[in-house]
Structure formats: structure tokens, C-alpha cells
C-alpha positions as CSV (number, residue, x, y, z in Angstrom):
1,M,24.9,-66.9,-80.2
2,L,24.0,-68.6,-76.9
3,T,22.6,-72.1,-77.1
4,R,19.3,-72.9,-75.5
5,K,21.1,-74.9,-72.7
6,T,23.4,-72.0,-71.9
7,K,20.4,-69.6,-71.8
8,L,18.6,-71.9,-69.4
9,L,21.7,-72.1,-67.2
10,L,22.0,-68.3,-67.1
11,M,18.3,-68.0,-66.3
12,K,18.7,-70.5,-63.4
13,I,21.7,-68.5,-62.1
14,L,19.7,-65.3,-62.3
15,S,16.8,-67.1,-60.5
16,L,19.1,-68.3,-57.7
17,F,20.5,-64.7,-57.5
18,S,16.9,-63.5,-57.0
19,V,16.1,-66.2,-54.4
20,V,19.2,-65.2,-52.2
21,R,18.5,-61.5,-53.0
22,G,22.1,-61.1,-54.2
23,Y,21.5,-57.4,-54.6
24,N,21.3,-57.1,-50.8
25,I,24.6,-58.9,-50.1
26,P,27.0,-56.0,-50.9
27,I,24.9,-53.7,-48.7
28,I,25.1,-56.1,-45.8
29,V,28.9,-56.4,-46.2
30,L,29.3,-52.7,-46.4
31,A,27.0,-52.2,-43.4
32,Q,29.1,-54.6,-41.3
33,Y,32.4,-53.0,-42.2
34,L,31.3,-49.4,-41.8
35,S,29.6,-50.3,-38.4
36,S,32.8,-52.0,-37.3
37,I,35.0,-49.0,-38.3
38,F,32.8,-46.2,-37.0
39,I,30.5,-47.7,-34.3
40,L,31.6,-51.1,-33.0
41,A,35.4,-50.5,-32.8
42,P,36.0,-46.7,-33.2
43,E,39.2,-46.8,-31.1
44,R,40.9,-49.1,-33.7
45,R,42.6,-47.9,-36.8
46,A,40.4,-48.2,-39.9
47,L,43.1,-50.1,-41.7
48,D,43.4,-52.6,-38.8
49,V,39.7,-53.3,-39.0
50,I,39.7,-53.7,-42.8
51,L,42.7,-56.1,-42.8
52,D,41.4,-58.1,-39.8
53,W,41.1,-61.6,-41.3
54,R,38.9,-62.9,-38.5
55,L,36.4,-60.1,-39.1
56,F,36.5,-60.9,-42.8
57,I,35.5,-64.5,-42.0
58,L,32.8,-63.4,-39.6
59,V,31.3,-61.0,-42.3
60,F,31.6,-63.7,-45.0
61,V,30.0,-66.3,-42.7
62,S,27.1,-63.9,-41.8
63,T,26.5,-63.2,-45.5
64,L,26.4,-67.0,-46.3
65,T,24.0,-67.5,-43.4
66,I,21.7,-64.6,-44.5
67,A,21.7,-65.9,-48.1
68,S,20.7,-69.3,-46.9
69,G,18.0,-67.6,-44.8
70,Y,16.6,-66.0,-47.9
71,I,16.5,-69.4,-49.5
72,I,14.6,-71.2,-46.7
73,N,12.2,-68.2,-46.4
74,N,11.6,-68.4,-50.2
75,F,11.1,-72.2,-49.9
76,Y,8.3,-71.9,-47.3
77,D,6.7,-68.8,-48.9
78,S,6.6,-70.1,-52.5
79,E,2.7,-70.4,-52.5
80,K,2.2,-67.1,-50.8
81,D,4.6,-65.3,-53.2
82,L,2.6,-66.6,-56.2
83,I,-0.2,-64.3,-55.0
84,N,1.9,-61.4,-53.7
85,R,4.8,-61.3,-56.1
86,P,3.8,-63.3,-59.2
87,N,6.5,-62.0,-61.5
88,K,9.4,-62.6,-59.0
89,S,7.9,-65.9,-58.0
90,M,7.9,-67.1,-61.7
91,L,11.6,-66.2,-61.9
92,D,12.4,-67.9,-58.6
93,R,10.6,-71.1,-59.7
94,L,13.2,-71.7,-62.4
95,V,15.2,-73.3,-59.7
96,S,13.6,-76.4,-58.2
97,Q,12.7,-76.7,-54.5
98,K,15.1,-79.6,-54.3
99,T,18.0,-77.5,-55.7
100,K,17.1,-74.6,-53.3
101,L,17.4,-77.0,-50.3
102,Q,20.7,-78.4,-51.6
103,V,22.2,-74.9,-51.9
104,Y,20.6,-74.0,-48.5
105,F,22.4,-76.9,-46.7
106,A,25.6,-76.3,-48.6
107,L,25.7,-72.7,-47.5
108,N,25.0,-73.5,-43.9
109,F,27.6,-76.2,-43.8
110,L,30.2,-73.9,-45.3
111,A,29.2,-71.1,-42.9
112,T,29.5,-73.3,-39.8
113,A,32.8,-74.8,-40.9
114,L,34.3,-71.4,-41.5
115,A,33.1,-70.1,-38.2
116,F,35.0,-72.9,-36.5
117,I,38.2,-71.3,-37.8
118,I,37.4,-68.3,-35.5
119,S,36.3,-70.4,-32.5
120,F,33.8,-72.9,-31.2
121,R,31.7,-70.1,-29.8
122,A,31.5,-68.5,-33.2
123,A,30.4,-71.7,-34.8
124,L,27.8,-72.2,-32.0
125,F,26.5,-68.7,-32.5
126,F,26.0,-69.1,-36.2
127,A,24.5,-72.6,-35.7
128,V,21.9,-71.1,-33.4
129,Y,21.4,-68.3,-35.8
130,I,20.8,-70.7,-38.7
131,F,18.3,-72.6,-36.5
132,L,16.4,-69.5,-35.5
133,I,16.1,-68.4,-39.2
134,W,14.7,-71.8,-40.1
135,F,12.3,-71.8,-37.1
136,Y,11.1,-68.3,-38.0
137,S,10.6,-69.2,-41.7
138,H,8.8,-72.5,-40.8
139,K,6.7,-71.4,-37.8
140,L,7.1,-68.0,-36.2
141,K,6.4,-65.7,-39.2
142,K,2.8,-67.0,-39.4
143,Y,2.0,-65.4,-36.0
144,P,1.3,-61.7,-35.3
145,I,3.8,-59.5,-33.4
146,V,6.1,-62.5,-32.6
147,G,6.9,-63.0,-36.2
148,N,7.6,-59.3,-36.8
149,L,9.8,-59.0,-33.7
150,T,11.7,-62.2,-34.6
151,A,12.4,-61.1,-38.2
152,S,13.7,-57.7,-36.9
153,L,16.0,-59.3,-34.3
154,L,17.3,-61.8,-36.9
155,A,18.2,-58.9,-39.2
156,V,20.4,-57.2,-36.5
157,L,21.8,-60.4,-35.0
158,P,24.9,-60.6,-37.3
159,F,25.9,-57.1,-36.0
160,F,25.6,-58.5,-32.5
161,G,28.0,-61.3,-33.5
162,I,30.6,-58.7,-34.6
163,L,29.9,-56.8,-31.4
164,L,30.8,-59.9,-29.4
165,Y,34.0,-60.3,-31.4
166,F,35.1,-56.7,-30.6
167,K,33.7,-56.9,-27.0
168,N,33.0,-53.1,-27.0
169,F,29.6,-52.7,-25.3
170,Y,29.2,-49.0,-25.6
171,A,25.8,-47.4,-24.9
172,V,26.0,-45.6,-28.3
173,I,26.0,-49.0,-30.0
174,F,22.7,-50.0,-28.4
175,A,21.2,-46.6,-29.3
176,H,22.1,-47.2,-33.0
177,A,20.8,-50.8,-32.7
178,S,17.5,-49.6,-31.2
179,F,16.9,-47.1,-34.0
180,L,17.7,-49.7,-36.7
181,L,15.6,-52.3,-35.0
182,L,12.6,-50.0,-35.0
183,L,13.0,-49.1,-38.6
184,I,13.2,-52.8,-39.6
185,L,10.2,-53.6,-37.4
186,I,8.2,-50.9,-39.1
187,R,9.2,-52.3,-42.4
188,E,8.1,-55.8,-41.4
189,M,4.7,-54.4,-40.3
190,V,4.3,-52.6,-43.7
191,K,5.2,-55.8,-45.5
192,D,2.3,-57.6,-43.7
193,L,0.0,-54.9,-45.1
194,E,1.5,-55.3,-48.6
195,N,1.2,-59.1,-48.5
196,I,-2.3,-59.4,-46.9
197,K,-3.9,-61.3,-49.8
198,G,-1.3,-64.0,-49.8
199,D,-1.3,-64.2,-46.0
200,I,-5.0,-64.7,-45.9
201,A,-4.9,-67.4,-48.6
202,N,-2.2,-69.3,-46.8
203,N,-3.6,-68.8,-43.2
204,Y,-0.7,-66.5,-42.0
205,Q,-2.0,-64.9,-38.8
206,T,-0.3,-61.5,-39.2
207,V,-1.5,-58.3,-37.5
208,P,-3.6,-57.0,-40.4
209,V,-5.1,-60.5,-41.0
210,R,-5.9,-61.1,-37.3
211,F,-6.8,-57.6,-36.1
212,G,-7.4,-55.6,-39.3
213,E,-5.6,-52.9,-41.2
214,K,-6.6,-50.1,-38.9
215,I,-5.0,-51.7,-35.9
216,S,-1.9,-52.5,-37.9
217,K,-1.6,-48.8,-38.9
218,Q,-2.0,-47.8,-35.3
219,V,0.9,-50.1,-34.3
220,I,3.1,-48.8,-37.1
221,T,2.3,-45.2,-36.0
222,F,3.3,-46.0,-32.4
223,L,6.6,-47.6,-33.6
224,T,7.3,-44.7,-35.9
225,I,6.8,-42.2,-33.1
226,S,9.0,-44.3,-30.9
227,T,12.0,-43.7,-33.2
228,V,12.2,-40.2,-31.7
229,F,13.7,-41.7,-28.5
230,P,16.9,-43.4,-29.9
231,V,17.3,-40.5,-32.3
232,Y,17.2,-38.0,-29.4
233,V,19.7,-40.0,-27.4
234,L,22.1,-40.3,-30.4
235,I,22.0,-36.6,-31.2
236,E,21.9,-35.1,-27.7
237,K,24.0,-37.6,-25.7
238,F,26.6,-38.9,-28.1
239,D,28.9,-37.6,-30.8
240,V,27.6,-38.9,-34.1
241,G,29.4,-36.3,-36.1
242,Y,27.5,-35.2,-39.2
243,M,25.3,-38.2,-39.1
244,D,22.8,-36.1,-37.2
245,I,21.9,-34.7,-40.6
246,Y,20.7,-38.2,-41.6
247,F,18.6,-38.5,-38.4
248,Y,16.9,-35.1,-39.0
249,I,16.1,-36.0,-42.6
250,T,14.9,-39.4,-41.6
251,F,12.6,-37.9,-39.0
252,I,11.1,-35.6,-41.6
253,A,10.7,-38.5,-44.0
254,L,9.0,-40.6,-41.3
255,I,6.4,-37.8,-40.8
256,G,5.6,-37.9,-44.5
257,F,5.6,-41.7,-44.2
258,L,2.8,-41.6,-41.6
259,F,0.7,-39.2,-43.7
260,K,1.0,-41.6,-46.6
261,L,0.3,-44.6,-44.5
262,W,-3.1,-43.4,-43.3
263,K,-4.1,-42.6,-46.9
264,S,-3.0,-46.0,-48.2
265,N,-5.4,-48.8,-49.1
266,L,-3.9,-50.5,-52.2
267,Q,-1.0,-52.9,-52.4
268,S,0.9,-50.5,-54.6
269,D,0.7,-47.9,-51.8
270,Y,2.2,-50.3,-49.3
271,V,4.9,-51.3,-51.8
272,Y,5.8,-47.6,-52.0
273,L,6.0,-47.3,-48.2
274,H,8.0,-50.4,-48.0
275,N,10.5,-49.1,-50.6
276,M,10.6,-45.8,-48.8
277,L,11.7,-47.5,-45.6
278,K,14.3,-49.6,-47.5
279,V,15.8,-46.4,-48.9
280,L,16.0,-44.9,-45.4
281,I,17.8,-48.1,-44.1
282,V,20.2,-48.3,-47.0
283,A,20.9,-44.5,-46.8
284,G,21.6,-45.1,-43.1
285,V,24.3,-47.6,-44.0
286,F,26.1,-45.1,-46.3
287,C,25.6,-42.2,-43.8
288,I,27.5,-44.1,-41.1
289,I,30.7,-42.6,-42.6
290,L,29.4,-39.1,-41.7
291,I,30.3,-39.9,-38.1
292,N,33.9,-39.1,-39.3
293,P,33.8,-37.9,-42.9
294,E,37.6,-37.2,-42.8
295,V,38.0,-40.8,-43.8
296,L,36.7,-39.7,-47.3
297,I,38.6,-36.4,-47.4
298,H,41.9,-37.6,-45.9
299,G,41.6,-41.3,-46.4
300,R,45.2,-42.3,-46.3
301,A,46.0,-40.2,-43.3
302,I,43.1,-41.5,-41.3
303,L,44.0,-45.1,-42.2
304,R,47.6,-44.6,-40.9
305,I,46.6,-43.1,-37.6
């Protein structure tokens, strides 16, 4: 039988896990390693990439930084989330704002210190990344377009850090990055529609608040149609293996997404669309392996090549 004190401690741990969105961390780690093996450094042996201790530190540092980013974002959005996500907000509030800040600074200090093991440039990169996340959470996210673009760029920036480490600036990498950036940007725009009540109450000047839901939907439609260009380039100009199946399915799903978007008026509708985009993004992470599925079929042999 757990004591009341133990139950409270477990609830606070669960609360902190919710604040840092711990369920996203394994996906982020997997995305970085799969991207490294199949996209960022395809000429290297998979085993060499997996056992690269410098890459391990870079991935670990980026996850610490992203977790701290979720904390500072939660810190500044606490009032807005009471309106938009009351159930999650009540769980998150089991950890005090003071404790959140203490964990935030501890994670950032540890991340910067570990980055120094790689190099001064790596430490500087993550120090700038930490600052940009804070500046976005504190200021930029309250402004239309600028906030959405910044959030999307911050989401892909850790992959750029790994790209700088491998120093492989292939055109195919930027095509993949463009597609991912557009998907994340669309998701950010949908989140603004989903959170419109809290944004209005807290004077966040997002696109739907400033220009209306119709204009926001028009921008989202334009961005969704724009995904055709990187997908065309990836399928027609580069060898993406069987991952072209993912792009075809995603294209069909995005058509359905647009039909649903223009019929949506309720927050529950936008939550559905938001989750739909999250599924496409997460599925894209797992589908990276389709570039060379022999890793799954003949794993040992591929690792020894």
C-alpha cells in the first residue's frame, strides 16, 4: 500500500513527464538515429553510426534541450492552457512554476556542458538553440506567421546540428527537410485554430485571431498544396527506396485533410486534424527505414558491410 507522500511524489513525476512530453522523447531519438543512418550519412556503416559516441552525445544533448524547451513553453503558456487543455493543465500544475524553472536551468546547464565534450562550436550551437527556444516561448509565439515559422524551424534545427556534424550537404537532405518543415508548419497553423479561445483570452496575435479562421484555412491549404514540390523532387529526382509508398499515402491523406479542414468549426475538429498530422509525421520517422528495408530483413549483414 503506497503512502500519501509516495503517491504525491509519483503524481509529481507523472506531471513533470507530461510537462516535458516524455512520450515524444523516444520518437525524437529514433528520428535522429534513423535520419543519420539513412539520410544524413548513408555512406557510413549503420553500425558505425549507432556506435558513434559523439553522435550519441549530440542526440542526448538535443533531447535534453528539447525537453527543457517544452518546460519553458509550458511555463509561459500556463494561463492559456487552462482554457485550451484544462485536464492536462491540472496535471501539469502539480509541479510548481519554481520547480519547472529549476529543472529547466538544470537541463540546459547539463546540455551545454555535455556539448563542450564534442567541441566549443557544438556548445555554442546548443546555447544559441536554447536561447532561441526561450525567445520563441517568451515573445515570438504571440505573433502571426513569425511564431509559426520559428516553431517549425526550431523543430528541425537539432537535425541540422547532426548534419553539421556529418558535414554531408546532399540535396536530398534538404528535400526531406523541406517536406518535414512544411508538415510541421501546417501542424503549427492547425494548433492555432485549435487554441483560438486561449489565444484570444491571453492576447496572442496568431493568424486566426488576427485575420480570422478563413484566412488561416487558406494559408494552411496553400502550405498543404506546397508539399507536392518536395515530394515530387524526392520521388522523381532521388532514390528513396520504398519510402515513396509513404509519400503517396501521405499525399492522399493530405487531400482528405483539406476536405476535413474546410468542414471544421469546432475545437474537437481541429484536435482531430492536429492528431492526423502528428500521425503522418511519426509514421514518416518509422518509414525512413523503407529507404533501405534490407536493414530489417538482413540486419546483421547490412551492419557488417
